[in-house]
Backbone as numpy.savetxt, mean C-alpha at the origin, in Angstrom:
# Nx Ny Nz CAx CAy CAz Cx Cy Cz
7.93 5.36 9.65 7.27 4.49 10.49 7.63 2.84 10.45
7.65 1.96 11.45 9.02 1.10 11.44 7.93 0.11 10.40
8.40 -1.14 10.28 7.22 -2.04 9.31 6.41 -2.61 10.11
5.41 -3.09 9.20 4.88 -3.74 9.95 4.93 -4.90 9.47
4.73 -6.54 10.43 5.18 -7.76 9.95 4.02 -7.87 9.38
4.24 -9.38 8.05 3.14 -10.02 7.33 2.95 -11.16 8.17
1.47 -10.75 8.20 0.42 -11.67 8.60 -0.40 -12.61 8.05
-0.87 -13.86 7.80 -1.82 -13.72 7.67 -3.44 -13.19 7.23
-3.15 -11.85 8.08 -4.40 -10.81 8.29 -3.83 -9.98 7.69
-2.62 -9.66 6.88 -2.91 -8.37 6.18 -2.24 -8.79 4.31
-2.59 -7.89 3.78 -2.64 -8.12 2.15 -1.98 -7.08 1.54
-0.89 -7.28 0.76 -0.11 -6.46 0.50 -0.79 -6.06 -0.90
-0.21 -4.40 -1.14 -0.30 -4.01 -2.34 0.78 -3.06 -3.03
0.69 -2.40 -4.02 1.57 -1.56 -4.47 0.95 -0.49 -5.28
1.37 0.58 -5.00 0.64 1.74 -5.20 1.79 2.63 -6.52
1.04 2.65 -7.26 1.68 3.28 -8.63 1.86 4.45 -8.89
3.10 5.20 -9.16 2.79 6.74 -8.89 2.83 6.98 -10.60
2.61 8.61 -10.71 2.58 9.15 -11.97 3.72 9.18 -12.28
4.34 9.44 -11.97 5.99 9.63 -12.49 6.73 8.36 -12.35
5.98 7.18 -12.15 6.82 5.80 -11.96 7.26 5.56 -10.85
7.15 6.21 -9.70 7.65 5.28 -8.54 6.42 4.37 -7.97
7.40 3.27 -7.33 6.28 2.26 -6.64 6.56 2.62 -5.07
5.28 2.17 -4.21 5.79 1.96 -2.69 4.77 0.84 -2.73
5.13 0.18 -1.72 4.28 -1.01 -0.91 4.14 -1.06 0.31
2.94 -1.14 0.35 2.21 -0.85 1.86 1.07 -2.74 2.03
0.37 -2.62 3.13 -0.26 -3.47 3.63 -1.78 -2.96 3.78
-2.61 -3.95 3.80 -3.95 -3.56 4.76 -4.75 -4.79 5.62
-4.75 -4.66 6.61 -5.63 -5.93 7.11 -6.81 -6.32 6.33
-7.23 -7.53 6.36 -8.04 -8.05 5.78 -9.44 -8.15 5.94
-9.74 -7.31 7.34 -10.91 -7.14 7.80 -11.33 -6.17 7.16
-10.42 -4.96 6.99 -10.60 -3.67 6.53 -10.92 -3.81 4.94
-10.41 -5.44 4.09 -10.43 -5.17 2.85 -11.75 -5.73 2.81
-13.03 -6.33 3.82 -13.53 -6.78 3.44 -15.25 -5.95 3.22
-14.70 -4.38 3.54 -15.66 -3.57 3.05 -15.40 -3.41 1.63
-14.46 -3.61 0.60 -14.69 -3.81 -0.79 -13.18 -3.50 -1.38
-12.62 -4.19 -2.61 -11.41 -3.72 -2.89 -11.57 -2.13 -3.16
-12.47 -1.39 -3.29 -12.70 -0.01 -4.00 -12.16 0.68 -2.49
-11.94 0.52 -1.52 -11.33 0.90 0.22 -9.64 1.03 -0.42
-9.53 0.53 -1.40 -7.71 0.35 -1.15 -7.58 1.98 -1.29
-7.89 2.41 -2.78 -7.22 3.42 -2.94 -7.79 4.86 -2.10
-8.86 4.78 -1.22 -9.06 5.69 -0.33 -8.36 5.46 0.82
-7.84 4.31 1.23 -6.72 4.02 2.26 -5.57 4.65 2.02
-4.89 4.55 0.65 -3.76 5.05 0.28 -3.45 6.28 0.68
-5.13 7.04 -0.26 -4.98 8.45 0.07 -4.41 8.69 1.43
-5.32 7.88 2.21 -5.83 8.70 3.61 -4.20 8.78 4.27
-3.37 7.76 3.70 -2.26 7.29 4.37 -0.81 8.37 3.57
-1.34 8.84 2.45 -0.71 10.07 2.07 -1.01 11.24 3.10
-2.12 11.21 3.23 -2.32 12.53 4.30 -1.48 12.15 5.40
-1.46 11.44 5.79 -0.72 11.10 7.33 1.24 11.32 7.15
1.24 10.89 6.11 2.60 10.94 5.71 3.22 9.47 5.62
2.18 8.78 5.62 2.85 7.18 6.03 3.37 6.70 4.19
2.77 7.36 3.19 3.02 7.21 1.62 3.25 8.65 1.10
4.36 8.65 0.31 4.74 9.63 -0.19 3.79 10.48 -0.85
3.65 11.90 -1.10 2.80 12.45 -1.72 3.03 12.24 -3.12
2.49 12.39 -4.28 2.01 12.55 -5.73 1.17 11.88 -6.23
0.62 11.91 -7.39 -0.28 12.04 -7.92 -0.48 10.04 -8.07
-1.27 9.29 -7.39 -1.30 7.69 -7.22 -1.89 7.42 -8.66
-1.18 6.74 -9.50 -2.00 6.31 -10.76 -2.50 5.04 -10.87
-1.94 3.83 -10.27 -2.83 2.72 -9.51 -2.50 2.50 -8.40
-3.15 1.19 -8.05 -2.97 0.43 -6.73 -3.50 -0.96 -7.22
-2.58 -1.81 -6.53 -2.93 -3.05 -6.82 -2.33 -3.83 -6.27
-2.96 -5.42 -5.94 -2.51 -6.37 -4.79 -1.30 -6.57 -5.50
-0.12 -6.82 -4.37 1.11 -7.57 -4.66 0.82 -9.13 -5.12
1.82 -9.47 -5.88 1.51 -11.02 -6.24 2.64 -11.67 -5.64
3.99 -11.63 -5.73 5.06 -12.30 -4.73 5.08 -12.13 -3.57
5.23 -12.86 -2.56 5.18 -13.01 -1.16 6.62 -11.95 -0.83
7.49 -12.16 -1.48 8.74 -11.86 -1.48 9.11 -10.08 -1.00
9.15 -9.84 0.11 9.23 -8.44 0.91 8.11 -7.90 1.18
7.05 -8.52 0.56 5.80 -7.89 0.79 5.08 -7.89 2.22
4.40 -6.55 2.41 3.84 -6.67 3.71 3.89 -5.25 4.67
4.61 -4.49 4.11 5.23 -3.37 5.31 5.09 -2.11 4.25
5.16 -1.08 4.86 5.47 0.88 3.84 7.14 0.50 3.34
6.91 0.45 2.30 8.97 0.95 1.84 9.20 2.09 0.88
10.35 2.54 1.43 10.51 3.79 0.85 10.10 3.82 -0.78
9.91 5.05 -1.33 9.18 4.84 -2.62 11.05 4.64 -3.05
10.80 4.23 -4.29 11.88 3.61 -5.63 11.53 4.02 -6.89
12.24 4.07 -7.92 12.28 4.32 -9.01 12.70 2.98 -10.06
């Protein structure tokens, strides 16, 4: 999947896996109006579509640093 451009309409998140991997992804602000609980559901749906790697996601949190945020990235250790 090609990188999504980071705009003020998107919020960056980091999925942390049980095995230590982290993956960055973003969600549009409108979707977040449903509530922060939706982030884990969206991460799971993206795994099912293949946009995020498989594996047990331990936590999902907002990305604090704007550096490099806002798009799907390959998993890294």
